[in-house]
N, C-alpha and C positions, 0 to 999 in steps of 0.2 A: 183610700179612706174607707173605713168600714163602719157602718152604723147598725147596731142591733139592739133589740129590746130583750132584756133578760129578766128572769125572776130571781130574787134572792131573799134570804131571811137574815135579819139583823140579830146577832147573838153575841153577847159579851163584848160589845164594842167593835165587832167585825161583821162585815157583810159576807154571808156564805151563799155563793151562787148555786142555783139549782142544776146548772150544767157547767162543764169545763169550757174554758176559752181555748182558742186556737193556740198551739205552742209558739206560733210566730209572734204572738203578743208578749212573750216572756221578756220581762225587763223594760217594757215600754210604759210610758205614762198614758193614762186613760182619763178621759173626762166622764164623770158619772153624774147622771141626773136621777135624783131619788124622788119617787112618787109613790105614795101609799097605795096599796092595792085597792083601797076603798074609793079610789078616784078613777074609775074606768074611762070616764069621758076625757080626762086629761091624757091618759095613756093612749087612747085612740087618736087624739090630736097629735101626739108625738109620733106615733106609728105612721100616721098619714103624712106628717112632715118629713119623716125619714124616707118614706116611699116616694114622695114628690122630689126629694133631693136626689135619690137614686135615678129617678126618671129623667130629671134635668141633666145629670151627669152622663147618662146613656145617650141622650139626644145630642149633647155637646160633642161626645166622642164620635157619633155618627156623622155629624156635620164636619168634624175635623178630618175624618178619613174618607169622606165621600168625594166623588168626582163625576162630572157629566160625561156621558157617552155620546158619540156622534148619533144623529138621528137615524142614519142608515145602518147602525151597528147590529150585527146578528151574531149570536153566540154559536160557535162551531166547536163541538166537543172533539171531533177528530183533529182539528187544528191544535187544540189544547194539548192533546196527547202526543202530537208529533214533536213537541218541544221537549 
């Protein structure tokens, strides 16, 4: 899932983005939240929400792929390269 905040200009019934989207999004449906530029507090709230969502996703992935090491575990670089 990708969340980004982009700037756009509304012109003749269309939104014209200030930057191009990733080609991987071609043909995909997107949800758009429109906030006038004169509402920076709302934009900041959305950016903070997106940031918090990314943080939660990152922490969830860390928990999913983490495991406990034995208390006496010691990293041995030489042993690693022997394999």
